[in-house]
N, C-alpha and C positions, 0 to 999 in steps of 0.2 A: 155457169149453166150452159149445157150444150143445147143448141137449137135444133129442132127437128124440122125437116122440110117435107111438105106434103104436096105432091103435084096433082092437081085436079084432073079428073079423067082417068087416072091410073088406079085410084082407089074407089070402089063402088060405094063407099060410105059417104062420099062427098058429091053433092049434086053439081051439075054444070053451073058456072058462075058467069053472069053477065057483068061487064064493067059499066053499063049504063047507070048513071046516077052516082057513081063513085068519083070523088075528087072533082077537080076542075075539068071541064070538057076539053080544053085545049091541051091538057096533059095526059089524057087517057091513053094515047098511043104509046106513052112511055111507062105506063103502069105495069109492073111485073108481078107484084104480090100484095096480099093483104093479110092482116092478123086481127083477130077480134080483141077489143079492149076489155070485154067482159070476161070475168073469171081469170084474168091474167094468162090467157092462152099463149104458149110458146110456139105454136105451130103457124108457119107461114103457108098460106094457100097460094100457089102459083096461078097467075092469071094469063100468062102468055107462054111462048115457047122458050123464053130465056130462063134458065135456072138461076137460083141465087148464087151458086158457085161460079157460073159463067159471068154473071153481073159483077161479082167481086173481082174476078180476074180482069175485066175491062176497067174497073175502078182502079185497081192496082197498077194497070198499064198506063193510066193517065188519060185514057181516051173518053171516059164517061164519069159522070157524077152519080152517086147513089144518095137519094134524098128520101126522108120519111115525112109524112104529113098525117094529120088526123082528120077523119071525116065521120062524124057521129060516133058509132060504136066500133069503127075500124081504124087501124093504123095502116097506112098505105105506103108501099115501097115503090119508088120511081127509079128508073135508070135513064139519065139524061145525057146525050152525047155532048161533048165539049166542042165549042167552035174552034178553039186552039188547044190541041192536045198538050198535056204537060209531061214532064219526065216521069218515068215509072217510080212508084213509091218503094 
């Protein structure tokens, strides 16, 4: 299944999204996208300036971790910097 990425602010169909109340407060600065668990939505809504493709490149380079978590009706995607970078994948 091919995932489609939707960047908020670019499409008028999507309202501006606040990250207040999503996930743990200490991790909100690393929150990059969310997806609804309802109706099995394949669309990721970007919440910051980092695209999922850029996040994937950083993950593949070994400098960041990509982590998913659930919060209510949302699956959240985080991009966490590694303290000690690893070899590229």
